[in-house]
LUMLOSE-347826 format. One line per field, with one value per residue (C-alpha): residue in one letter; x, y, z; residue number from 1. Coordinates in nm, 4 decimals. Layout:
residues N
r = c(A:...) .
X = c(X:...) .
Y = c(Y:...) .
Z = c(Z:...) .
k = c(NUM:...) .
END
This chain:
residues 489
r = c(M:S:L:L:K:R:I:G:A:A:S:T:N:T:G:T:N:A:S:S:D:P:S:I:Q:R:A:P:A:P:G:T:S:A:P:R:S:D:D:Q:L:Q:G:L:V:N:D:I:R:Q:R:V:D:T:S:G:P:A:R:R:T:D:Q:E:T:L:A:A:L:R:E:R:V:Q:S:Q:L:L:S:D:L:D:P:N:M:D:L:R:N:Q:S:N:V:A:R:I:R:R:Q:L:E:E:V:F:T:A:T:L:E:S:D:N:I:V:L:S:R:G:E:R:A:S:I:F:K:A:I:L:N:D:M:L:G:L:G:P:L:E:L:L:L:A:D:P:D:I:S:E:I:M:V:N:G:P:N:Q:V:Y:I:E:R:K:G:K:L:S:L:S:D:V:T:F:L:N:D:E:Q:V:L:R:I:I:E:R:I:V:A:P:L:G:R:R:I:D:E:S:S:P:M:V:D:A:R:L:A:D:G:S:R:V:N:A:V:I:R:P:L:S:L:V:G:P:V:I:T:I:R:K:F:K:K:E:T:L:T:I:R:D:L:I:K:F:G:S:V:N:E:G:M:G:E:F:L:K:A:C:V:E:A:R:L:N:I:V:V:S:G:G:T:G:S:G:K:T:T:L:L:N:V:L:S:N:F:I:P:E:D:E:R:I:I:T:V:E:N:A:A:E:L:Q:L:V:Q:E:H:V:V:R:L:E:S:R:P:P:N:V:E:G:R:G:E:V:T:I:R:D:L:V:I:N:C:L:R:M:R:P:E:R:I:I:V:G:E:C:R:G:G:E:T:L:D:M:L:Q:A:M:N:T:G:H:D:G:S:M:T:T:V:H:A:N:T:A:R:D:A:V:N:R:I:E:T:M:C:M:M:A:G:M:D:L:P:Q:R:A:I:R:E:Q:I:V:S:A:V:S:V:F:V:Q:Q:A:R:L:K:D:G:S:R:K:V:T:A:I:T:E:V:Q:G:M:E:G:D:V:P:L:L:Q:D:I:F:I:F:E:Q:T:G:L:N:E:K:G:K:I:I:G:T:L:R:A:T:G:A:R:P:R:F:L:D:K:F:E:Q:L:N:I:Y:L:P:P:S:I:F:G:Y:G:G:D:S:F:I) .
X = c(-5.1346:-4.7677:-4.4849:-4.3889:-4.7409:-4.7681:-4.4507:-4.5687:-4.8953:-4.7009:-4.5253:-4.8595:-4.9546:-4.9603:-4.8123:-5.1245:-5.0395:-4.6670:-4.5228:-4.3839:-4.0969:-3.8104:-3.6460:-3.9296:-3.8390:-4.1082:-4.1202:-4.1253:-4.4512:-4.5147:-4.3218:-4.0452:-3.8426:-3.8704:-4.0809:-3.8885:-3.8159:-3.9012:-3.5341:-3.5263:-3.8432:-3.7116:-3.3914:-3.5935:-3.7865:-3.4621:-3.3196:-3.6182:-3.6082:-3.2375:-3.3138:-3.5415:-3.3298:-3.3667:-3.0093:-2.8890:-2.8530:-2.4874:-2.5818:-2.8075:-2.6388:-2.8799:-3.0750:-3.2326:-3.5780:-3.5905:-3.4498:-3.7032:-3.9883:-3.8786:-3.8385:-4.1848:-4.3599:-4.1737:-4.2134:-4.5869:-4.6292:-4.4157:-4.6258:-4.9339:-4.7736:-4.7512:-4.3768:-4.4261:-4.5924:-4.4574:-4.3304:-4.2953:-4.6749:-4.7870:-5.1188:-4.9289:-4.6971:-4.9968:-5.1538:-4.8340:-4.8035:-5.1574:-5.0925:-4.7623:-4.9257:-5.1929:-4.9372:-4.7134:-4.9980:-5.1184:-4.7672:-4.7211:-5.0597:-5.0054:-4.6662:-4.7917:-4.5333:-4.6207:-4.4112:-4.4342:-4.5601:-4.2067:-4.0631:-4.3468:-4.3046:-3.9278:-3.9532:-4.2352:-4.0351:-3.7299:-3.9387:-4.1076:-3.7716:-3.6466:-3.9505:-3.9949:-3.6853:-3.3140:-3.3323:-3.0849:-2.9485:-3.2691:-3.1654:-2.8243:-2.9712:-3.2103:-2.9256:-2.8320:-2.4876:-2.3761:-2.2170:-2.1012:-2.1999:-1.9659:-2.1003:-1.8132:-2.0138:-2.3082:-2.1238:-1.9387:-2.0829:-1.8679:-1.9976:-1.8411:-1.9328:-1.7683:-1.4977:-1.4061:-1.4753:-1.6225:-1.7729:-2.1515:-2.3620:-2.5625:-2.5285:-2.7210:-2.8586:-2.6606:-2.5231:-2.8671:-3.0148:-2.7380:-2.7907:-3.1652:-3.0928:-2.8477:-3.1077:-3.3669:-3.1322:-3.0263:-3.3477:-3.5409:-3.2433:-3.2457:-2.9086:-2.8079:-2.5556:-2.4684:-2.1662:-2.1160:-2.1391:-2.0326:-1.9834:-2.2381:-2.2717:-2.6157:-2.7956:-3.0709:-3.3900:-3.2363:-2.9291:-2.6929:-2.4177:-2.4026:-2.1350:-2.1746:-1.9370:-2.0321:-1.8632:-1.6432:-1.4679:-1.5369:-1.4007:-1.5850:-1.9321:-2.1458:-1.9938:-2.1971:-2.0610:-2.3154:-2.2128:-2.5064:-2.6134:-2.7689:-3.1426:-3.1157:-2.9263:-2.6011:-2.5119:-2.1910:-2.2991:-2.2925:-1.9385:-1.8293:-1.9883:-1.8109:-1.4775:-1.4374:-1.4016:-1.3878:-1.6032:-1.3604:-1.3321:-1.7108:-1.7544:-1.4810:-1.6323:-1.9756:-1.8263:-1.6495:-1.9768:-2.1739:-1.9001:-1.9267:-1.5704:-1.5024:-1.4296:-1.2724:-1.3091:-1.0237:-0.9616:-0.9220:-1.1873:-1.4409:-1.3017:-1.6359:-1.5944:-1.9555:-2.0867:-1.8807:-2.0002:-2.3596:-2.2859:-2.1260:-2.4238:-2.6480:-2.4949:-2.6094:-2.8934:-3.2436:-3.2829:-3.0056:-3.0443:-2.8235:-2.7448:-2.5832:-2.3999:-2.3246:-2.2424:-2.4971:-2.7164:-2.6287:-2.6123:-2.8911:-2.9370:-3.2006:-3.2722:-3.5885:-3.4447:-3.2161:-3.1832:-3.0224:-2.8470:-2.7151:-2.4872:-2.5999:-2.3983:-2.4295:-2.7103:-2.6732:-2.5833:-2.3155:-2.5158:-2.6824:-2.3996:-2.4122:-2.0935:-2.0288:-1.8464:-2.1506:-2.3656:-2.1221:-2.1111:-2.4893:-2.5618:-2.3779:-2.6799:-2.9264:-2.8603:-2.6930:-2.5849:-2.3862:-2.2671:-2.1920:-2.0174:-2.0265:-1.6773:-1.4318:-1.2422:-1.1704:-1.1871:-1.4885:-1.2407:-1.1307:-1.4915:-1.5551:-1.2580:-1.3806:-1.7270:-1.5716:-1.3795:-1.6784:-1.9229:-2.0309:-1.8690:-1.9496:-1.9271:-1.8029:-1.6706:-1.4649:-1.1464:-0.9451:-0.6168:-0.4176:-0.3162:-0.4044:-0.0792:-0.1675:-0.5141:-0.3596:-0.1439:-0.4374:-0.6586:-0.3774:-0.3567:-0.7350:-0.7392:-0.4915:-0.7393:-0.9806:-0.7747:-0.6840:-0.3155:-0.2739:0.0658:0.1225:0.1448:-0.1882:-0.3584:-0.2021:-0.3133:-0.6663:-0.6526:-0.5195:-0.7757:-1.0702:-1.0154:-1.0118:-1.0029:-0.9099:-1.0701:-0.8754:-1.0820:-0.9281:-1.0269:-0.7723:-0.6402:-0.8862:-1.1783:-1.2577:-1.3036:-1.1620:-1.0918:-0.7137:-0.6462:-0.8201:-0.5870:-0.6051:-0.4856:-0.2935:-0.1603:0.1461:0.5096:0.6959:0.5371:0.4209:0.0779:0.1201:-0.0798:-0.1229:-0.2770:-0.5329:-0.6331:-0.4628:-0.5036:-0.1994:-0.1855:-0.0174:-0.0580:-0.2969:-0.5015:-0.5331:-0.8243:-0.6265:-0.8082:-0.6045:-0.5430:-0.4812:-0.5727:-0.7581:-0.6013:-0.5453:-0.1978:-0.2039:-0.2067:-0.4512:-0.6478:-0.6058:-0.9780:-1.0875:-1.1392:-1.4057:-1.5763:-1.5893:-1.7303:-2.0233:-2.0587:-1.9160:-1.6906:-1.4935:-1.3161:-0.9352:-0.9296:-1.0573:-0.7248:-0.5139:-0.4852:-0.5537:-0.7522:-0.9949:-0.7690:-0.5087:-0.2384) .
Y = c(3.5940:3.6009:3.5991:3.9558:4.0858:3.8907:4.0471:4.3897:4.3391:4.2330:4.5699:4.7418:4.4892:4.6159:4.2938:4.0980:3.8227:3.8141:3.4737:3.3941:3.2243:3.4756:3.2802:3.3653:3.7122:3.9804:4.3255:4.5863:4.7521:5.1146:5.3614:5.1227:5.1645:5.2956:5.0881:4.8430:4.9334:4.6921:4.5945:4.5186:4.3116:4.1193:4.0548:3.9142:3.6913:3.5612:3.5028:3.2932:3.0928:3.0339:2.8816:2.6208:2.5640:2.2004:2.1837:2.0721:2.1936:2.2828:2.5485:2.7393:3.0360:3.0405:2.7419:2.9086:2.9455:2.5909:2.4504:2.6425:2.5335:2.1700:2.1871:2.3306:2.0871:1.7846:1.8749:1.9348:1.6052:1.4085:1.5325:1.3751:1.0435:0.7185:0.6650:0.2872:0.3108:0.0599:0.2652:-0.0492:-0.0681:0.1097:0.2238:0.3970:0.5618:0.6876:0.8258:1.0080:1.1512:1.2944:1.4430:1.5874:1.7537:1.9102:2.0426:2.1687:2.3562:2.5066:2.6254:2.7964:2.9712:3.0845:3.2314:3.3935:3.2094:3.1669:2.9306:2.8116:2.4587:2.3301:2.4974:2.3689:2.0142:2.0289:2.1375:1.8919:1.6056:1.7002:1.6975:1.3707:1.2062:1.3293:1.1890:0.8573:0.7992:0.8683:1.2440:1.3949:1.0476:0.9496:1.1400:0.9713:0.6260:0.6762:0.7590:0.4330:0.5670:0.6086:0.2947:0.4220:0.7022:0.8332:1.0779:1.2455:1.4415:1.6684:1.8990:1.6600:1.3794:1.1996:0.9647:0.7091:0.7089:0.4625:0.3897:0.7576:0.9628:1.3134:1.5577:1.5827:1.8943:1.7213:1.8236:1.7717:2.0324:1.9081:1.6009:1.5189:1.4747:1.2270:1.0383:1.0119:0.8522:0.6039:0.5079:0.4620:0.2218:0.0072:-0.0033:-0.2477:-0.4865:-0.4987:-0.3238:-0.0156:0.2654:0.4921:0.6091:0.2647:0.1002:0.3713:0.1426:-0.0683:-0.2756:-0.2824:-0.3033:-0.1271:-0.2963:-0.3609:-0.5308:-0.2334:-0.2545:0.0148:0.0999:0.3819:0.5374:0.8168:1.0279:0.9845:0.7552:0.9851:1.3354:1.4835:1.3809:1.0827:0.8922:0.6682:0.4488:0.2910:0.0468:0.0301:-0.2808:-0.2606:-0.3192:-0.5556:-0.8819:-0.8906:-1.1948:-1.3224:-1.1584:-0.8207:-0.8824:-0.9753:-0.6558:-0.4501:-0.6129:-0.7712:-1.1187:-1.2591:-1.5302:-1.8109:-1.7085:-1.6894:-2.0430:-2.1757:-2.0209:-2.1569:-2.5047:-2.4742:-2.3935:-2.6655:-2.9192:-2.8251:-2.6999:-2.4981:-2.1367:-1.8496:-1.4981:-1.2776:-0.9074:-0.5715:-0.3476:-0.2298:-0.4540:-0.6230:-0.9540:-0.9747:-0.8781:-1.1552:-1.4006:-1.3096:-1.3700:-1.7093:-1.8122:-1.7720:-2.0939:-2.3057:-2.5396:-2.4640:-2.8049:-2.7516:-2.6262:-2.3222:-2.1641:-1.8213:-1.6856:-1.3130:-1.0376:-0.8111:-0.9905:-0.8543:-1.1544:-1.1592:-1.5201:-1.5867:-1.9484:-2.0353:-2.2748:-2.0363:-2.0013:-1.6718:-1.6436:-1.3199:-1.2686:-1.0648:-0.8280:-0.8378:-0.6444:-0.3601:-0.6088:-0.7672:-1.0854:-1.2577:-1.2283:-1.4753:-1.4759:-1.5860:-1.8864:-1.9871:-1.9709:-2.1720:-2.4453:-2.4435:-2.4499:-2.7841:-2.9295:-2.7787:-3.0193:-2.7701:-2.8768:-2.5580:-2.3082:-1.9515:-1.7317:-1.3634:-1.3014:-1.4968:-1.2671:-1.4711:-1.8124:-1.9154:-1.9750:-2.3020:-2.4203:-2.3195:-2.5281:-2.8243:-2.7888:-2.7865:-3.1007:-3.2920:-3.3266:-2.9683:-2.9372:-2.6304:-2.3919:-2.0367:-1.7451:-1.4263:-1.3050:-0.9847:-1.0423:-0.8910:-1.2158:-1.5846:-1.6524:-1.3801:-1.5350:-1.8689:-1.6975:-1.4976:-1.8057:-1.9751:-1.6806:-1.6711:-2.0436:-1.9780:-1.7188:-2.0059:-2.0871:-2.4371:-2.5169:-2.6760:-2.7112:-2.4957:-2.7916:-2.9313:-2.5984:-2.5783:-2.9311:-2.8337:-2.5366:-2.7413:-3.0146:-2.7754:-2.4978:-2.5773:-2.2314:-1.8773:-1.5978:-1.2736:-0.9550:-0.6068:-0.2439:-0.0838:0.2718:0.3953:0.2748:-0.0324:-0.3710:-0.6875:-1.0490:-1.0315:-1.4032:-1.7385:-1.9743:-2.3500:-2.5047:-2.8111:-2.9601:-2.9354:-2.9126:-2.9868:-2.7566:-2.4984:-2.4995:-2.5280:-2.2693:-2.2436:-1.9460:-2.0567:-1.7042:-1.3705:-1.0028:-0.8397:-0.4606:-0.3096:0.0639:0.3596:0.5330:0.9093:0.9197:0.7467:0.4154:0.1003:-0.1084:-0.4780:-0.8315:-1.1074:-1.4297:-1.7967:-1.8978:-2.2287:-2.4376:-2.7296:-2.7526:-3.0858:-3.1044:-3.1186:-3.4923:-3.4106:-3.1852:-3.4674:-3.7117:-3.4693:-3.4284:-3.0762:-3.0291:-2.7111:-2.6521:-2.6525:-2.3071:-2.1608:-2.2545:-2.1320:-2.4570:-2.4870:-2.7723:-3.0053:-3.1622:-3.0681:-3.2781) .
Z = c(0.6793:0.5763:0.8284:0.7279:0.7887:1.1133:1.2508:1.1363:1.3212:1.6291:1.6368:1.7149:1.9800:2.3383:2.4658:2.5607:2.3138:2.3817:2.4573:2.7972:2.6178:2.5957:2.3147:2.0715:1.9494:1.9177:1.7681:2.0474:2.1480:2.0487:2.2532:2.3473:2.0286:1.6774:1.4326:1.2166:0.8575:0.5764:0.5553:0.9264:0.9041:0.6071:0.8002:1.0894:0.8498:0.7011:1.0487:1.1568:0.8354:0.8828:1.2220:1.0669:0.7566:0.6474:0.5209:0.8631:1.2225:1.1800:0.9238:1.1614:1.3181:1.6145:1.7493:2.0508:1.8986:1.7690:2.0943:2.3041:2.0803:2.0970:2.4730:2.5311:2.3006:2.4348:2.8028:2.7614:2.5775:2.8223:3.1136:2.9501:2.8496:3.0421:3.1057:3.0717:2.7311:2.4797:2.1855:1.9740:1.9610:1.6435:1.7940:2.0761:1.8236:1.6210:1.9381:2.0377:1.6886:1.7067:2.0505:1.9356:1.6375:1.8602:2.1100:1.8284:1.6579:1.9875:2.0747:1.7380:1.7690:2.1282:2.0374:1.7144:1.5071:1.1397:0.9291:0.5725:0.5126:0.4497:0.7592:0.9758:0.8438:0.8987:1.2635:1.3350:1.1850:1.3934:1.7127:1.6131:1.5457:1.8804:2.0619:1.8836:1.6722:1.6876:1.6418:1.3927:1.3140:1.1337:0.8195:0.8155:0.8767:0.5860:0.3445:0.1660:0.0681:0.4298:0.5743:0.9143:1.1533:1.4246:1.6846:1.8722:2.1272:2.0392:1.7992:1.5692:1.3572:1.0990:0.8312:0.6003:0.2315:-0.0063:0.2481:0.3049:0.6203:0.6097:0.8591:0.8244:0.8820:1.1577:1.5224:1.8451:2.0833:2.3855:2.5637:2.7036:2.3573:2.2629:2.5896:2.5236:2.1874:2.3410:2.6027:2.3297:2.1473:2.4436:2.6503:2.4245:2.4406:2.8212:2.8397:3.0297:3.0178:3.3103:3.5084:3.6601:3.3160:3.0690:2.7644:2.5808:2.2632:2.1039:1.7693:1.5850:1.4693:1.1253:1.2753:1.2459:1.5062:1.7759:2.0311:2.2831:2.5369:2.7780:3.0452:3.2443:2.9931:2.6990:2.7498:2.4483:2.5642:2.4594:2.1660:1.9347:1.6559:1.4223:1.1514:0.9136:0.7286:0.3888:0.3888:0.0945:0.1465:-0.0482:-0.2567:-0.4099:-0.7376:-0.5599:-0.4331:-0.7858:-0.9187:-0.6495:-0.7389:-0.3952:-0.5475:-0.9009:-1.0574:-0.9752:-0.6104:-0.5841:-0.7214:-0.4950:-0.1780:-0.2717:-0.3095:0.0285:0.2094:0.0303:0.1080:0.4785:0.5197:0.8335:0.7368:0.9308:0.7885:0.9099:0.8621:1.0282:1.1828:0.9265:0.6537:0.5874:0.7747:0.8921:0.5485:0.3903:0.6564:0.5658:0.1976:0.2671:0.4804:0.1729:0.0363:0.3343:0.2286:0.3572:0.5233:0.7807:1.1385:1.1960:1.5345:1.5452:1.8499:1.8687:2.1111:1.9380:1.6853:1.3416:1.1112:0.8533:0.7477:0.4839:0.5830:0.7736:1.0339:1.2217:1.6000:1.7052:2.0409:2.1892:2.4880:2.7873:3.0088:3.3888:3.5578:3.8076:4.0809:3.8636:3.8097:3.5195:3.2665:2.9778:2.7705:2.4148:2.5564:2.7619:2.4487:2.2354:2.5000:2.5321:2.1601:2.1351:2.3211:2.0742:1.7855:1.5542:1.2082:1.1645:1.4231:1.3192:1.5770:1.4852:1.6207:1.8336:2.0662:2.3784:2.5434:2.3334:2.0482:2.2044:2.2367:1.8759:1.7588:1.9605:1.8048:1.4569:1.5489:1.6910:1.4047:1.3411:0.9997:0.7943:1.0885:1.0403:1.2437:1.2148:1.3855:1.3774:1.1939:0.9077:0.7361:0.7519:0.9387:1.1908:1.2250:1.3240:1.5848:1.7181:1.7445:1.9343:2.1756:2.2288:2.3046:2.5858:2.7241:2.7966:3.1049:2.9906:3.0375:2.6957:2.5261:2.2208:1.9837:2.1040:2.0310:1.6850:1.6078:1.7094:1.4721:1.1799:1.2378:1.2761:1.0213:0.6496:0.4909:0.5929:0.3909:0.4355:0.3954:0.3856:0.3487:0.1177:0.1330:-0.1300:0.0837:-0.1276:0.0382:-0.1163:-0.0371:-0.0510:0.0031:0.0293:0.2126:0.2687:0.5957:0.4746:0.7969:1.0183:0.9138:1.2326:1.4899:1.2348:1.0640:0.6870:0.4896:0.1113:-0.0706:-0.3315:-0.4451:-0.3835:-0.4685:-0.6298:-0.6266:-0.9322:-0.8734:-0.8468:-1.1159:-1.1606:-0.9136:-0.6393:-0.6809:-0.6257:-0.9362:-0.8957:-0.9947:-0.8146:-0.9374:-0.8599:-0.7454:-0.9349:-0.6163:-0.6151:-0.2858:-0.1082:-0.0271:-0.3939:-0.3448:-0.0867:-0.3413:-0.5931:-0.3365:-0.3007:-0.6796:-0.6658:-0.9683:-1.0324:-1.3652:-1.3364:-1.4990:-1.1707:-1.0116:-1.3028:-1.4977:-1.8683:-2.0243:-1.8530:-1.5904:-1.3300:-1.4964) .
k = c(1:2:3:4:5:6:7:8:9:10:11:12:13:14:15:16:17:18:19:20:21:22:23:24:25:26:27:28:29:30:31:32:33:34:35:36:37:38:39:40:41:42:43:44:45:46:47:48:49:50:51:52:53:54:55:56:57:58:59:60:61:62:63:64:65:66:67:68:69:70:71:72:73:74:75:76:77:78:79:80:81:82:83:84:85:86:87:88:89:90:91:92:93:94:95:96:97:98:99:100:101:102:103:104:105:106:107:108:109:110:111:112:113:114:115:116:117:118:119:120:121:122:123:124:125:126:127:128:129:130:131:132:133:134:135:136:137:138:139:140:141:142:143:144:145:146:147:148:149:150:151:152:153:154:155:156:157:158:159:160:161:162:163:164:165:166:167:168:169:170:171:172:173:174:175:176:177:178:179:180:181:182:183:184:185:186:187:188:189:190:191:192:193:194:195:196:197:198:199:200:201:202:203:204:205:206:207:208:209:210:211:212:213:214:215:216:217:218:219:220:221:222:223:224:225:226:227:228:229:230:231:232:233:234:235:236:237:238:239:240:241:242:243:244:245:246:247:248:249:250:251:252:253:254:255:256:257:258:259:260:261:262:263:264:265:266:267:268:269:270:271:272:273:274:275:276:277:278:279:280:281:282:283:284:285:286:287:288:289:290:291:292:293:294:295:296:297:298:299:300:301:302:303:304:305:306:307:308:309:310:311:312:313:314:315:316:317:318:319:320:321:322:323:324:325:326:327:328:329:330:331:332:333:334:335:336:337:338:339:340:341:342:343:344:345:346:347:348:349:350:351:352:353:354:355:356:357:358:359:360:361:362:363:364:365:366:367:368:369:370:371:372:373:374:375:376:377:378:379:380:381:382:383:384:385:386:387:388:389:390:391:392:393:394:395:396:397:398:399:400:401:402:403:404:405:406:407:408:409:410:411:412:413:414:415:416:417:418:419:420:421:422:423:424:425:426:427:428:429:430:431:432:433:434:435:436:437:438:439:440:441:442:443:444:445:446:447:448:449:450:451:452:453:454:455:456:457:458:459:460:461:462:463:464:465:466:467:468:469:470:471:472:473:474:475:476:477:478:479:480:481:482:483:484:485:486:487:488:489) .
END
């Protein structure tokens, strides 16, 4: 029976089949008001369909019916479920799905609600995502073109596509729904978020980075920031295709990793440091033992012999915290051949430098900095945060001795991401670390679409560690560095 006929039949009903849910609208019984005209009935049909429109929650003018339906189905299902059930078990998920479908069908029948197949599937999927997944975020996470998701309270969700921010048409029902999703993200990681600990770093199953902030720190309601990682592993060929590096830079970076040079990737927030670190790690030979240390595990190394360590925040009693520095110190006892620290942001920087200086060549990390020179200064500052009263010159000598190459990554104004400089650390000149750019990006202008035009080129400087390359039978043509012919002379 069509929805129009069903509503027409409801207008002659005496009320015995009326739903107890006031949010499900009914035609009035005879005698209470005049019968609806065909135009009025069609308007009601259109209104109901608008409420379940699949184009996005923000486009619905009224969510009361959908919210009430979700609430009833979810509350009935939750009352029958074991609160300790492991939702990572696929058999439990299949069981919940079957129960949810039964409850959903029974609720529609008891309330005399008839929906088309598409509308029914859309509402059921929304409820299923809310119960087992990440609710409205599931659609955004499934979109491969979206690189970042920013939830600013229940009514505002921004996304990043191709480096540009835009407001999406996704919204949440209320603060509680956003909080449920945050809990679902952090609970499997053994982390918590509440009024006493209103900030948390976490990750999704695919390694995507998550940060959440709730009231009272956030005045707009629960805030979630998700930085998505591509499902497929990027390679240096992908970066060349994107224009992030050129062929010569790609060959040079590959040689640096194979020659076990210590590399620091520096850049601003969202510039692509971790993505570049993942790409560089692809060049590490399969027969080496790699230990990664991260605040929230997001590196995606393709090698088989990889040990992943993740820091841990304190528990409710303020105990049990394991910091990045603790992990860096501990991993030195685990016979690492290479150490990769996701990001240095504190006292662990000093321990990382010491590891690079004590036989763990080929290690890599990232820091926040706008240039290679700024990265040196920032590393110096973070070493002082370790609480060791070291003189400035001693710290700088540690940096010069430990770090061979800085790779500067940037997100440009048009949203594109590029390696803007590859810089060699050549030594000390007095008390100042001596840096030499090997490759740079030169911006020349903008095109008619606002895209930045520029050139990735070699500076003509010959790296001092080329002799180390040759000792390992790694030979790069002089043309990579801007020289003509077959030699540097």
